[in-house]
GUDO-799397 format. One record per residue: residue in three letters; x, y, z of N, C-alpha, C in turn. Coordinates in steps of 0.05 Angstrom, whole numbers, plus 5000, padded with zeros to 4 digits. Layout:
% residues N
ALAXYZXYZXYZ;...
This chain:
% residues 375
UNK719319814297719019934286722420034267;UNK723120144297724620414295727620194284;UNK727519964287730119794292730519794261;UNK727619664244727419664223727219954196;UNK727120104199726820314184730020434194;UNK731620404219734420454218735820274200;UNK736019954189737319784173735919854146;UNK733619914142733219974115734320274101;UNK734820524112735620754111739420664111;UNK740320464130743220404115743520234102;UNK740720104090741219954058741820114040;UNK739920294046740020564021742420714038;UNK744320774045746221034049747420984043;UNK748820714052752420464053753120634021;UNK752020494012753920613967754020913967;UNK751721123992752221273975755421544002;UNK755821404020756521464055760321604015;UNK761021724038764521754041766821584039;UNK765721274056766321164072767920984048;UNK764520954020764620774003767520823982;UNK769120483976770820453979770320313945;UNK773020243925772120023901771219853909;UNK771019603943769019413937766319543941;UNK765219753946762819893951760519743931;UNK758419653937756819523912754019463929;UNK751319503919748219553924747319293895;UNK744819223915744419063880740419043906;UNK737719003878735418913886734418793869;UNK733918643877732018413882728818433888;UNK726118543859724018483859723018273844;UNK722217993861721117843827718617833844;UNK716217673831713517583830713517403829;UNK712117103858710816923849709016773864;UNK709516443849708016353865708616213896;UNK706616123913708715973943706615683946;UNK705715543939704115273950704215293989;UNK705615364003705715214027706215534048;UNK706515674049707715934057708715834083;UNK706615684097706615594137707915424127;UNK707115254120709114904122707414794147;UNK704814804121703114654136702214304126;UNK702214194148701913834133699313954106;UNK697713724095697013744068695313904084;UNK694713664096691913704101689413954117;UNK691914214118691414414128692614714102;UNK695214534095696614904081694214954061;UNK691814934046690215114033691115194005;UNK691715453999691115343958693415473957;UNK695315503944697515553937696715973935;UNK699416123938698316303943701216393917;UNK700416633917701816903894703117043923;UNK705117163913707017353941707717523912;UNK709517873916711217933896714117963929;UNK715817933931719217953934721318163935;UNK721218373953723918583946725818423962;UNK727818523949730818603979732718683962;UNK732818963983736319053978736919023993;UNK740318993983743518914006745519143987;UNK747619284007749619304005752219324026;UNK754519414013755919374034757719564020;UNK759819564036763219814022765019734047;UNK766119914053769719884057770520194062;UNK771920154081774420284106776720264096;UNK779120344074782220214069781219984080;UNK779219754076779119434085780719414106;UNK779719604131780019574165777219454177;UNK775119854160772219774170770319564147;UNK768719384156766819324133763819384155;UNK761919434124760019584126758419264105;UNK755519274120754619114093751419234119;UNK749019074100746219194114744619034083;UNK742918974094740218704077737718894090;UNK736518874078732818844092731318644072;UNK730118494061727318504048724818424063;UNK722418404049720618344053718218234030;UNK716218084037715417944028711117954032;UNK710617914007706918034008706117813996;UNK703217763997702217453991700017743999;UNK698517683968697117833958694017643965;UNK693517473966689717393986691417294016;UNK693217254029693917194048696017434076;UNK695717644086697417714090698517564110;UNK697417444131698917334143702117124134;UNK702017104110705417064108707117194102;UNK705117594099708217754101710017604121;UNK713217784101715117674130717317884118;UNK717318084134720718204138723118084163;UNK725218094132728018154148730218324144;UNK730918404168733318624156736018544188;UNK737818594159740818564177742918814170;UNK743918744194746019104195749218964209;UNK751518914200754618894209756019124205;UNK758319154215760319274230763419024237;UNK765719094224766018874224769618964223;UNK770819084240775219224243776019004242;UNK777218944214779118624206783018814200;UNK785118794224787318744218789118574214;UNK791718454214793918304220795818384227;UNK798318284244800618294252801918114248;UNK804618214263806318044252806717974302;UNK808317744310808517714329812017394332;UNK813817584346816617294340814517244309;UNK814817314280816517334271813117164257;UNK811017074264809416884261806717134259;UNK805916994229803117174220800417354247;UNK799017334243797317324252793217524239;UNK791817464238789317524225786417594255;UNK785717854256785117844275781518064273;UNK779718034288778418094275775318164287;UNK774118384305771618424319769318554303;UNK767118484316764418574299762518564316;UNK760318674305757518674311756218734303;UNK753518504303750818524266749418454301;UNK746118594280743318724278741318654270;UNK739718344276738118294258734218284267;UNK733418404249730118324258728118094237;UNK727017904254725717734234721917804241;UNK720517954232716317964227716517824220;UNK715217604233712917364208709117434230;UNK708117244218706017214240705917004248;UNK705516794270705316584278702916474270;UNK703616134253700715934252701115834260;UNK699815864280699115404286699715164268;UNK701814964274701314784254699114534266;UNK697814584290695214444292693514424279;UNK692714764267690614894262691215004237;UNK692915124229692815254207692515494204;UNK690715554235690315854236692715904258;UNK692216254259693616354269694016384308;UNK696416314315696016244336694716364351;UNK693516204388691716124395694316134427;UNK693316294455694316154480693316294496;UNK690516104507688416094534687816314522;UNK685516254492683516424490684816884471;UNK687816794485689317054470690817034449;UNK690817124416692117174408695317194398;UNK696816974387699717014394701517074372;UNK699817264351700817174325703717404311;UNK704017474351708717584347708917454356;UNK709217124360711017004378713116934372;UNK713917024346716516864339718217114321;UNK717017414328717717524325720817624330;UNK721617774321724417754350727217994324;UNK729018014358730418124350733318104359;UNK736518124345739017944354741418124352;UNK742918194369743318284366746618124374;UNK749318114363750617874353753618014363;UNK755317994373758418104372760217764382;UNK762117874363765017764354767817744354;UNK768817624362771717734357773917414346;UNK774817564334776817244319778917254307;UNK781717034327784517124315784916854300;UNK785216914276787216744271789116724257;UNK791716434269794116414267794216234227;UNK796716354210796916464196800016324188;UNK800416004193803615874199804915844185;UNK803015774161803415804123801915824111;UNK802415954078800216004061799015844062;UNK798215634069796315504061795115504089;UNK796115394103794915354128793515604150;UNK791615474158791015784190789015574210;UNK789415764234787515624249787015874259;UNK783315814275781116044284781315954306;UNK780916124328779516264349777216484356;UNK774016374356773516464356771716584379;UNK769716744395768916754423765816914401;UNK763916934400760617034393759517084427;UNK758517224427755917284440753817404440;UNK750917284444749317364416746517434454;UNK745517664441742517614450739417774451;UNK738317484446736217474417734017454428;UNK732717644426731017874446726617734421;UNK725017484448722117484426721417684442;UNK718217764429716317844423716417724449;UNK713617944483713817874507709417834502;UNK708917564514707117584500705917474545;UNK703517574547703117624586703217254584;UNK703617084607703216924628703316654595;UNK705516804573706316474558710716574567;UNK711516294557713716244564714916444542;UNK718616574547719316794539721416584532;UNK721916614509724416524489725616544483;UNK727116794506728217114488731016944512;UNK733616894499735816844518738617014511;UNK740816934521743117034521744216684502;UNK747116804487747916454480751116604453;UNK751316474477755816494465756816234458;UNK758516274449759915944433763116044440;UNK765115874444767015994434769015664415;UNK769715764398770215584367773615594364;UNK772515384356777315294349775315094317;UNK778515304295777515294264780115054259;UNK780214954238782315044226781414954185;UNK783015154166783215014146785814954133;UNK785614824108788314794089787214934068;UNK789514934055789314874026790514704014;UNK790014633998791614273985792314333952;UNK791114463951791914513931790914913918;UNK791814903885790015253880787215213870;UNK786614883880783414853867782114833886;UNK783014803908779714743929782814723954;UNK780814803974780414684016779314684028;UNK779814524042779014374066779114554103;UNK775814554103775814684135774314534156;UNK774814484171774014374197773814554223;UNK770714604233771714714271770314484285;UNK768314614319769714584341767114654351;UNK766114584369764314944385763514794398;UNK764714984428762214974438761015064448;UNK758015194456755515324457753415224486;UNK752415624498751315634518748915804504;UNK746815624522745115804514742815844538;UNK742016124549740916124573740016324571;UNK736216234577733216214569732216494593;UNK732116784579731616924611729016834632;UNK727616814610725116654631724016454631;UNK724916254620723515954610724115694631;UNK722315564643722915294649723515144645;UNK725714864648726214624646724314414658;UNK724014304635722514154646722913674645;UNK720913634669721313334682720913284653;UNK722112954651722012724625719412684617;UNK716812864642713212754634713012984625;UNK714213234615713813434608712213714612;UNK713213624655713313834659713313994667;UNK712814304673715814534669716414514715;UNK718314484712719814424741720114754754;UNK719414734776719314944788722815074794;UNK722415454788724715534803726715374797;UNK726315274755728515274752729215364722;UNK731215534714731915714694732515474671;UNK732015554645732715244624735815414615;UNK738015204609739515164594740014964577;UNK740915154556741714964537744914824528;UNK745714674532749214654513749414494498;UNK751814624476750814524447754714454436;UNK754214134434757914164423756414194383;UNK758614144385758514224343761314084336;UNK760014044312762313954290761214094262;UNK763514164245763614244221764414234198;UNK764214114185767814014164765814004133;UNK768614134112767914114092768714244068;UNK769614244035769614194019770114434008;UNK772814643995770814873959771914763951;UNK771114723922772414683898772414933880;UNK775014913877774215313855776315063826;UNK775214973813776614893777777315103769;UNK775915413762776515663748775515793765;UNK775716043756774316193770770816293764;UNK770116103751767216083744765215813749;UNK767215783768766615443786767115493808;UNK764015393840765015343866763715213871;UNK762515063882761414793889763314833917;UNK761214713936761514773976760714533987;UNK761614373999760414074017760414104044;UNK759114084047758514034085757713924099;UNK758213884124757413654141757413774184;UNK754513774180754013914207753813694209;UNK754113704251753413544270751713594312;UNK750713584306750313824339748913634356;UNK749613654382748413514403748113804427;UNK744813664427744513844450743213764474;UNK744113944511743613714532743614064546;UNK740613844556738514184578740114144599;UNK739914234632740714274648738314224682;UNK737114044668734914024683734613744689;UNK732413534668732613264671734013144633;UNK734413244610734013294583732113204575;UNK729513234580726713274563727213444540;UNK729413724544730013764512732713714505;UNK732913414516735713384503735513314465;UNK737913394440737313284415738613274396;UNK740013154384742513144352741013284331;UNK741413354316741313614301743213464282;UNK744213484250744613404227745013584201;UNK746913494186745413664161747913514137;UNK747813514110749113534082748413634075;UNK749313774067749614044037751713984024;UNK749714064006752114213968751114473947;UNK752614603955752014903939753714933921;UNK752915043886754015123869754015303857;UNK756215393842755015743830757815583799;UNK755115723776756415673750756115853732;UNK758815993727758516203711758116163686;UNK757116183656757316193629756716453618;UNK758216443607759916703595761216823608;UNK758417023597759817423612757117353635;UNK755117413622751917523634751017303647;UNK751717053652749516773665750116623683;UNK749016513699749716443727746716263728;UNK749216073746746715883757747815673791;UNK746215823800746215823833743415513841;UNK745715413849743115093864744515053897;UNK742614903899743214773931741914413945;UNK742514393948741214163960743414033986;UNK740214084010740313974030739313684038;UNK740413624067738413384081738113384105;UNK737713384121737413544145735513324165;UNK736213264177735212974202735413284235;UNK733413274247732313214271731613114293;UNK732912954325732312894327731812904355;UNK730412844380728512964399730112494419;UNK731812464449733012404457729812334468;UNK729912454488727312294521724212314506;UNK723812524479720712574484719212324460;UNK720012194475718511944456715011974446;UNK713611974478710712184484709112324474;UNK710412534449710812774446706912864455;UNK706713024481704013204475704113444459;UNK701913464452702513734428703313854446;UNK705014204441705314424450705214644431;UNK704414914424704414904402707315094401;UNK707915204434710415414433712115294435;UNK712415014422716014974438717415124409;UNK719915134410720815214375721114984367;UNK722314664375723214444347720814234372;UNK718614144362717214014384716413734376;UNK718713714349718313374337721313204324;UNK720813114315722612814294723313064274;UNK724613064262723213034240726413104222;UNK726613004189727812864169727513094140;UNK728313094127728013184098730213394082;UNK729013344065730013544027729813774025;UNK732113924028730914364015732814243986;UNK731614203962732914463940732014593923;UNK734614823925733915143900735715083886;UNK734515233860735615313824734815423832;UNK735915763823736115923820739316123792;UNK736616203768738716283741738216523750;UNK740216713726740517043726741916903703;UNK739917283692742317323667742517653654;UNK743617843667744618013661744918093635;UNK742618293623740918233592740418563584;UNK742118773613743719073603745819243607;UNK748219383611749819283635751019653609;UNK751019793631752220073632753720233657;UNK756120173641759220303668759519993673;UNK759120133707759120053724755219823735;UNK752719953718750519813734749919583711;UNK749619293728746619133717745019113713;UNK743219073692740618893710739918573682;UNK738318473705739218213699736118063718;UNK735117993688732717783700733117473719;UNK730817483741733417283760729917103755;UNK731116843762727916673768728816503797;UNK727916323810728016123822726415833834;UNK728115683831725515523854726015313873;UNK723515313891724715133905722714933924;UNK723914813933721814493934722314553962;UNK721314393991722414314007719314034023;UNK722713774024718513534035721113534062;UNK719813474078720113344111717713254124;UNK718213054142717812804150718612774173;UNK716312714201715512594224713412424242;UNK715712254252713512164262710812254272;UNK709212504280706212764281706712764258;UNK704312744231702912904209703213094220;UNK704113304242703513694233705813714225;UNK707813554251711213634211712413564192;UNK709813494175710713324155710013424133;UNK710213634112709913774100712113734074;UNK709713794050711813864027711414194016;UNK714014324014711714613994714914643964;UNK711614783951714714913919714315153924;UNK715615423906716015733906717615773873;UNK716515833859717315913845718216233839;UNK719616353836719216633823719316733798;UNK720417013794722117193770721017433770;UNK723917503760723517903764726617823750;UNK727517993770729618293772730518283778;UNK733918483770735318453789737418633787;UNK737518973789738719093783742919143815;UNK743919093801746519173810748119423805;UNK750519453825751919743812754519653831;UNK755919893818758519923822759919603823;
């Protein structure tokens, strides 16, 4: 609770501090909508559609373009099913600067961020609040996370950059008696390249090696049984590439592809591959209307879990693939100095399928409200 309040207060105070620069901004969004499947359950369990209210506030500022601060908090409240209520928060600080070495240009930055998530866990097997050995595990997937990172960028030409990045993450899940602990330490080493092919677009590609070390979670043999005396570790190999296209100041397209392999340190029971293709777009019409859109196809495949036995405590329990689509519209209908008030609406649609029917679902969400922004 203290962490939640800290991030909310920070979000409200950032734009008002003496650190605020000409780049400061704050915006708040309030919407009301309908969600026909808030827990992403299969058709037989999803129940009736739910009405919800959503509020979000974001803020950012910087000091002399060296120290950058941002914060965000949001809350969803469901009218008839409070199990679907959700709270998320984020706060970050970064230091960024440039220097030259032997006439070569470099940029570096270091930073840290804090995230929290709070939402009741509802089992995909039953559509009810999760239970383990007769006790509720409603808080099973509540977590808070601290990430620190450092990045060095080499700029050999004005159109080319080479990035080296290190990230350390500590993610703590709610501890529940007798249940395995999902908390982990995570380290990532990344190298990336970005090339500006013209004034209209740029290509990027990066590769990363990651290792996730669970605090208190056992590895499994190929039959799915815990291997005593083991501490589960995942190793990841990741590739990201894409292209960003901006034909003018009012239009932006982003195309991305991601592929990742996961290997465990025990038998290979958790070995998996995943990937996605995504296209996002933003278009400004005139001075006061904005349209955003996103389409994303994702796939997750377990390599060795052919005959999977149901285990509601696993984070990634079954093969799945599917499509997600979101369209947003914003119309600024009132302005005063540096303040805007806009009508905002969004439509979201997800459709995922799996050989295990409990991980096959379809969901639709639509919302309408107002957005206020300042500075």
